[in-house]
N, C-alpha and C positions, 0 to 999 in steps of 0.2 A: 504494500500500500504506500503510495507516494507521500501521503500526509502524515504518516506514522513516524515518530521520532526514532532515529537509529540508536543502536547501542553505542557506548563510547568506543573510540578506536582501540585497537589491540594494546597499544602501549599504555593507555590510560587504565585499561582493565588489569594489566599486569601490575601497574603501580598500586591500584586499589587492593588487589589481592596481596601484594607484598606488604602493604601497610597493615592489613588485617592479620596476616601471618606473623608479623613482628609483634603485634599486640598479644596474640595467642602465645607466642614463645615467652614473652614477658610474664604472662599469667602463669605459665608452667613453671618458670624459674622461681617465681615468688610464691608458688604454692596456692595460687588462686584457683577458683572454679573456672572451668573452661566453657562448660555448657549451661544453658538456662534450663529451667523446668519445662516440661511439656506444655504447661498452661501458658507460660510466657511466650514460648515459641508459637503456639497457636494464636495468641493475641497479636503478635508481630505479623504473622502471616495474614490474619484478617485485615490488618491495616494495609498490607501490600495488595491484597486482592481488590480492595476498593480504590486503589491509587491509579491515576492515569498513566503512570510509568510502568505498571505491571504488564508483562507480556505473557498472556495465558498459555500460549502454545509451548513455549520453552520454560515457563515458570521462572523467568528472569526479570530483573529490574533494568529498565532502559536508562535510568539515571546513572547507575554504577556498573551495570553489566553482570552483576552477581547472580548466581543460582540461589534462589531464595529459600528453598527447602534446607539448604546447608547454612546459609548466612544467618537466618533467623534463629538458629540453635546455638550460635556462638555468643557467649556473654559479652565479650568486648566489641562485638560488631554494632554498628549504628546505621540508621537509615540516612542516605545521603541528602534527603530533604527533610530530615528531623521529625519524621512521623513516629519514630520509636527510638 
């Protein structure tokens, strides 16, 4: 669809993933929890499902390019448009 926002370019997606990975490593090193509860994950996903950046077919966010089934379960992850 021509009017649909594209995903960020490959390099931006790699940067986003690298930043999140760094946060996860920091949590591991400091003994923090890595994953959120199933309830928090579902709450985050519901926010994503109602968002205009949500791409239903691939279950990805067009703002950051992330696969949301995974990102929403990571405690240190944040929504790029601050919905959660």
